[in-house]
N, C-alpha and C positions, 0 to 999 in steps of 0.2 A: 728683102724688099728692094727688088732691083732701083725703084723710083727712089725709095730712101736713102741708097746708096748713090746716084745720082747726083741727089739733093745736097747730103754730106761731100763728097768729091769734090762739087762745084763751091761749095762755102770754104772747105779747105784752100782748094786752088785760089778764090780769090782773096784768102787772106795771111798764107803762111807765111809770107816775107816779115811780116809785122813782128812775128815770133824769133827770139832768141833764147840763149840757155842760160840766161845770167840770173842772178839771185834774185834781181831787183825785176819789179810785175811794173810793167809799161802802163800808164792810165787807159791807153787805147784796147788794151785786154780787157777792160770791162765792158768797154761799146760793142768789142767784137763776141764776146760771152753771152752780154743779156740778147744780142742779137741771133745768136746760135739758139738760145735758150728758146727764145720766139719761135723760132723756124722750126726747131725740132718738136718742141712741144705740140705746136699748131698741125706739124703732121701727124703725130702717135694719137693724138685727139683726135683728126678728123676720121682715121683708121679704125681706130676703137670707137668711136660713135657709132660707125655705120655697123658694126659688129655686135656692140653692148649696148642695150637700151638702157640710160640711169649715169652712163660713165662718167667716172669724177675725178681729173687729172689731180688732186691734192692727195685723194683718198689712196689714188695708184702709189702717186710718190711715197708715200707713208709705206704703204705696203711692200716695194721695192725693197725699203731700207729694212726693213722686218725680216724678209726672206731672203736677204741677197744670199746666204749661204746654201741655199735649194737652188737656184738658177747656175746654168751653166757659166764661166767665166767671162768667155769673150761676150755675152749677151747683158752680162751686168756691166762689165767693164764700158761697153757701147752706151748703156742708161745712166750710168754714174757721170758721161761726161757732159749731161746736162744740171746735173745736180753738183758738181763736186769740180770747181775752177780747177784745182791743180790736175786732175784726170783731162781736162778740156784743155791744158796746157800742153801738159804731154802727149796728148793726141795730135797736138800740132808740130811740137817740136819734133816727134817721129814722121811725120807727113814730110816735116821741111828735110829731115834728113835724109829720107829716099829720094827726094827731089833731088837734091844736091848729090847723091851718090856716095853718103856718109853711113850706109846700114853696113855691118858685118854682115859680110860672104862668107860661109863656110863651106861653101860646098867643094872648095876646091883642097879641103884639110880633111877630107872624108875619101879612103880609098875602099873601094867593094871588091871583094875577092871570092870566087868560089869553095867553097868546102869540100867539094869532090875532086 
């Protein structure tokens, strides 16, 4: 959903400089994580309440964990970011690396040749 991606991207942009790749987790990470959980849960809950009468976020979260092997990886990874702190931190570290140009670019390592 475009609205969700915009909300998430804005949140990442606001906080990514707080995160670094050290073993020690800063106290501020907890505040940012809790803010993210509130933001994402509110958004998802509002969308699902519009579509599903009697929707229960707690039951939904439990169901996600029980059926994680049945979901596409990217969807599960996204949903995991609001229940798993390490997945959340990794999302920020990847975003920071991308912003700072430290992502691995393999495009120049591949050569395409015609078999004809």
